[in-house]
N, C-alpha and C positions, 0 to 999 in steps of 0.2 A: 503494500500500500504505499502511498506517496498523499499527503498532505502540507498546504501550506496556508499561512495566513489564517493560522486557526485560534491564536491565544487568547481567547477571553475578551475584555476590554479595558481593564485598570485595574489597580488595587481595591476599589469599592464594588467591582464588578467583574470577578475576576473568571468567570465563565459567562458564555451567553447561550441563547437559547438553540442557537444553530451549530455552536460547538459540542453541546450536550448530544443534539441529533447526529449530528457528525458520528461522535464515538458510540453512539447506539447504532447507527447505520454500518460502521464498521464492525462491530461485534456481530450485527445479522449476517453481513456478506462472509465473514470468516466462517461463520456457523455452518453457512451453505457450501463455499468455496473451499474451505480448510485454513488451518490458522496460517496467516502469513508467515514467511521466512523472517521478515523484518519490515518495517515503516520508515521511510523517509522524511523528516522535517525538513522542509526546505524552505525554512525562514519566515519570520515574524511569529515566534513561538509566544510572544508574549508581547500584547498589545497595552496600553498605546505606545509605551512609552519602555518598552524592555522591562529588567528585573530593578526595582529599588532595594538597594541593600543587597544582602550576599546571599552564599548558599541556603540560608537559612529560612530565606523569605517564604511566607506561607504560598505564594504564587505557584510552587513548583508543585503542592499539594492540591491546593484547588483548581487548577487550571489545568495540569498532566494527570497526575496520580489518581485522582478523583473522578475522572472525565473519562479516560482510556484505561479502565479498569476490568472490561469484561474477560472471562477465562482466554479467549481465542484470541485476546490482545497481549498476554503474558509473553512477547518477543520485544527482541531490540529495536529500540525507535533512535534513529540516528538523525541528531539535528546539526544543522549549520544556522547561522545567526542573518536575520533578515535585517533592513533598514532600521524597521522598528526596535528589534532587539538591539541594535546600536545606540540607539538614546537612554537605555538604561547600561546594566552592569554584567557584559557578556561572560566576562571570567566566571562570575556566579554561574551561570549556565553550564559552562567548560568543568568546573569544581562541581556540579551537582552528578556528575560523571561517576565520582566517587562515593556518593551515595544511593543512589537508585541503582535498582538491578536491572533496569531497561534502558535510562536514558545513557545515550552515546554522543559525547562531543568533546574530543578530547584536544582539538586545537582549531583555530580560526578555519582553517582551510586542511584537509586530509581526505585520504581515500581508504576505501574499505572494501572488501570482495566477499560475498557468499555465494556457497555451493549449494545448487538446491538439484533435488533429484526428480525428473518427471514423472509421470504417471507411467510411462511406458520402461522406466527403470534407466532410462539415459541421465545422464550428468551435465550440468552447464553451470559455468563461471560467470556471476554478474559481479562489474566491478564499479563501483560510484566514485566519483571524483568530486568532492563539495571545494567549490571554491567560494573567497568571500569578497563578493562584490564591493562593498564598502573599502576595504582596502585597495580594492583596484580604483574605483571611480568614485569614492566619496560618497557622503548621505543623498539621499534624494528624499524629498518630501512634497507634499502639495501645500504651499504658502496660504494664507488666511484670506487672499483675493483668487484662490483656485488655481494660481498659475503652478506647473511643477517646477521645483528649482532641482535640477542635478546637478552632483557632484559639490555639493555644499562642503566648505572644510570640516574634516573628522581627526581628530588624533592619529588615528589607524591610517590615514591616506597619507603617504609619504612616499616617497621615492625608491627608499631602501626596500619596506615592506612590499611595495608592489613589485620591485625587480623580483625580490626573493620567492613571490608568490609564482611569478610567472614562470621563473626558472625550474621551479619546483613543478608548475603544472607541465611545462613542456618534457621535463625527464620523465614525469609520472605515466603521460599518454605515451610516449615513446617506448616504456618498459613493459607496458599492460600486454597481458597474453589471456586476457578474458574473452569470453564469449561473447558477452554484452557490455558495452562500455557505456554508462552514462556520466554527463558532466552536468 
């Protein structure tokens, strides 16, 4: 499974009706189709301004653990930060990987591979390459007048980190032997 832009609203409303419905729908789909090998969380994990505070923020329980809690969803959830996450403490999201049995977010950009067995017995490998677009291009957001502002300054948007991530990305893609490669 893959979901993005899923993370509640804010500390006063850590879940939304559509997020809860999504968690329920994922559970129902998993009961019919089978438990997913993993779930990709592709950013904006915590609206509207990411995690305020640290790894002990109640948002992890309220917005993630208590919503995606069905038996069929007890699998790894691989996370990457979106622009809304970068308005808060992304380091807390990475640190939460040390607390949760399902939450995986080791670095701002990383790769993981999963080998899956198909119903016919064949196996295949999927490699997912997560990049951090805020590091690459800066923050984007909608200004009060409705304009989309791209590339707004962010402490992580600097030439050194950008170059480091792009070099890593090129090397990672060149080295991949996966049957399916997703960036």
